[in-house]
N, C-alpha and C positions, 0 to 999 in steps of 0.2 A: 512479473512475479518471479520469485526464486522458488522453484519447485523441486522437491527431493522425492525420487521414486525408489521405494524400498521393496525388493523382492526376496523371497525365501527359497523357492523351488526352481527347477530348470524351466518348467512351464512359465513360471513367473518372470524369470529372466528374459525369455523370449517376448513376453507380453510387455515388459518394461521397455524394450527396444522400440516396439511399435508405438507405445504411448509417448516416448521421447520424440519420435519423429512427428507426431501429431501436435505436440505442444511447443517444441523448441523454436518454431518460427517466430512466436510472439513472446516467449518467456525464456528465462534462464533455467535450464533443466539439468539435473545431475542424477545419475543412477547409482544405486547401492545394491549390490548383490551379495548373498551369502557366499562365503569363501568356497563352499562346495560347488557353487554354480556360478562362478564369476566369468568375466570375459575381459578382454583388453580395453574395453570402452567404459568400464564401470569401476567403482571403488569397492573392494572386498571388505566385508565385515564379519565378525564372529558373534558378537552379542548385540541383538536387536535393541535391548534395553539401553546399553551404552551408546549405541548409534543414535537412538531417539533422544537421549539426553543431550547429545552434541548438536543435533539438528533442530530441535524443537524451537529454540529461541532465535535461530538465524534463518529459518525457512519461512516463506509466506504460505507454503502449502506442502503437506506431506501426503504422498500417495502410497499406501501399503497394499502390496499384492500378496494377500495371505488371508487366513481366517480372521474374521472380525474380532474374535476373542484375543488373538495375539496382538492386534493393533490396540485394542482397548487397554489391555494390561501394560502395553509399552508406553502409552501416553499418559496413563492415569496419574503418575506421580508429578507430572509437570504441568497439568492444567491449572491455569490461574484465572483468566477472565476472558469473556467473549470479545472484549475490545482489543485484546492483545494476543490471544492464542492463535496459532496458524490454522488454516483450513486443514482438515484431516479427512481423507477419503479412503475407503477400503474397497478393493476389487478382488474377487476370487481369481485364482490363477488360470481359470478357463475363460475369463473375461465375459462372464454372463451377467453379473450383477455389479453395480457401482453404488456404494452406499456412503453418503456424507455423514460422518459421525461427530464432527466438531466444527464450530464456526461456519455453519451453513450459509448464513446471510452476510455478516460483516466480513468474515474471512473469505467468502466466495466459494465455499465447498460445494454448495448446491449448483452453482453455475458451472464449476469445473466438471462436476458429474454430468451435467446436461451436455456440455461440449463433447466430452469423451463418448457419451452414449450416442450422440448424433453421428459421430465419426466411425464408431465401431459396431453399432447395432446392438450394444448391450442395453440392459434395462437399468435406468437410474431409479434407485429407491429413495424417493424424497419423503421425509416424514414431518417437516415443519408445517404447522397449521395453516399459515397464510398461503403457502404454495399449494397445498392440497385444496384449499378453498378458492384459489384463484383470485385472492384479494390483495390489496396493496400491503407491502411490508416495508416499514420504516427502515429496518436494517438493510434490506436489499437496495432500497433507493439510495441510502447513504453510501453503501459500498460501490454501487455502479457510478455514482457521481462524485466519488472521492470526497465525501463529507465525513467529519468526525462526529460520532455520537457522544454527546457530552453527559447524558443522564440515562442510565439503563432503566431506571424506574419509570421515567417519562416515556421512554421508547416502548416499554411493556404496556403502559396504559394506552398509548396511541394505537398499538397493534390490537389490543383487546377491544377497543372501541370499534375499530374497523371490522373485526371479526364478528362483533355483535350486530353488524349491519347499520351502525350509526355513522353519520358524517363527522369529519373533524375539520378544523380550520387550517389554513395554510397562509403563511406570510413569508416573503422573500425579498432580499435586497438585490436579487439577480433575475435575469430573464429566465423564463421557464416555458416548456411546451409539453403537450400531451398529459395535462393534469387529469387524473381519473375522476370518476363521478363520486368517489368517496370523500371528495374535498369540496369546501367552499371557501373562498378567500374573504372571510369576514371575521373580524375580531370578536364577534359576539359569541363565538364558540367557547365552550369550557375547556376543551382539549384541542391542541393544535401543534403544528410543526412550524418552526421559524428557521429559515436558512439565512444566516448572517455572520459576518466576521465578529460581531458583538455577541459573545456567548451569554451576556446578561440581559439581552433584550427579552421581554416577557409580554407578548401581545395577548396571551391566553392565560387562564388561571393555572392550567397545567400545560407548560410549554416544553416541547422537545426541541432543544436548540441543536441544530446541525451546522457545524462550522466548516467552511471550505479548507481542505488540505491542499493549498495551492500556492504556497510560498516557495520560490526557488532561491536558495542561498548561494550566492557567488562568493568564492573564497580564494585567497592567495596566501602564501606563507613562506617563511624562510625554510631552507632545507633542514630536514630532521627535526621539525617542530613537533613536540610530543602531542599525542592525542588528547591528553588531559588538559593541556593548555588551550588547544583548539576548542575543546568542549566547554571550558570555562569562559572563553571569549564569546562564544556563541550564546551561552546562557546569559552572560552579563549584558550583551547587546540587545537580546530580545526582551529581557526584563526591563531594561531602560526605555525601550520603545513600546512597552505594554503589549507585546505580542507573545502568543503561545508557541513554543517550539514545536508542539505537536502539529502545527500547520505546515511545517517544512515537508515538502513532497520530494525534493531531490536537491542535489548539490551540483554546482557547476564551477569549472575552473579552466585554466589553460592546459593544453595537452602535455606540456613539460612537467606538470604537477599531477598528472593522472595516476602516477604510481607512488606519489608521496605517501609514506606509510601512515603518518598521522591523519591525513585526510581519508585515506582508504579505510583505516581502522575505525574512524568515526562513522563512516557510511555503513560499514559492516555492523557495527554495534546498534545503529539506529534503523537498520534495514532500509537504507536510502540508496537510490541509484546515483552514480557519479557520471556526469556528462562533461566531456572536455572538448575544447575547440582550439584550432590553430590560431596563431597570432594574426594571420591574415583574416580569418573568419571574425575574430573579435574586433579588429579594426574596421570591418565592414558593417558592424552593428550600428543602427541608427539611434541617436539620442543625445542627450546632453550629459556628458560624463566628465568627472574630475580627471585631469590629465597629469601624468607624472613623467618627466623626462628620464628620470632614473629607471623607472619601470620599463619605459620604451626601449632604452639602451640594453637592458638585461633580458627582456623577454620578447621584444618586437612589437609589443602593444602598449599603449599608454595607460591602460587600466584593465586589470583582470577581473576583479570582483563585480563591478557594476556592469561592464560589458557582457560578461558571461551570464549573469543573472537575467539581463534583458533578452539576450539572444536565446537562452534556453526557455524562458517563460513566454516570450511573445507578448509580454505585458509591460507594466510600468514599475519603476523603482519605488519602493516604500521605505527602504533603509539605504541612505547614502553611504558611500565609502567610509568605513570606520576602521581605523588602523591603531593597533597597540600590540606590544610584545611580539612583533614580527608576524602578526596575523592581520590580514585585511579582509573585511567582510562587507557585503552589501546584499540586499534582497529585493526581489521583484515579485509581483503577483501575476499568476496566470489568469487569463479571463475565465469567468465562470458562466457556463451555459447549462442549465439544468434540463434534463429530459427524463420524464417519469417512465418512459419505455426503454431507456438505456439498460443494457444487460451486459455489455462487454466488460471483461476484466482488464 
């Protein structure tokens, strides 16, 4: 996750350092301190509103160390949807209370708050009904297992049914463990959850379709290829294959393209991690790949897009090498193993 920590006071600055140390081992963390209380390790800002506007769409999580009112007023103009808004957490500058105020489940704000609370001794103030009641949350299950929630109304109906003490159905194209007692795997249920790459599968009258976000997109391109061209090529390729671009979880390429502006810009825009591999690592990937002598001479590997996609995903190719306009694309699926008790971000 890309986490932005925003502090207002000197106490907040010191706390932001501590939070950064706790989170940076597993996440990309950047600190922003008010210019009156800055340090050499953070970026200074003047207007918290302008800063929020800049960070809201490029951060996976925003942690405000300040009064909750300041945070609420800062994010209010930019809130759009629970499926796209970042997690937002507020912490007082004494570090006593941690309050998730936006995207508690899908964005992971509740889980971030719990992690920080466990490490610091602060009190996490969780207000979502499913968490308070200790029952299954479709949103949390989806976030923990990297699944896309396709229908918010169906998600609300499923959560409400569980909160009312009723069981719901569950169908899946993938292996799963630790299924809670709130479920039964029968299609006779009126309301249920279906985990499948087919978002139109409807085993229940009211079906919450959860689609795996598990496609690794391998890419290669000519130097200085524009972001717009890369984006168009990806869109055309996925449309032609009947695949949803929202299923892309990360991008992979060769290390000599790791700083290619068009690729980097696309990843930044889509909030996708970019993984790169050396030519030797790519050549060691196992599988049946399309080979190019020209690519081998220029890069040291006979195929960038297919090899990097397989190496990064640990899975199988679902889109073979597709080349046009100086852009080569391929895609592979990561294996999906569902765990109802998984909570890691």
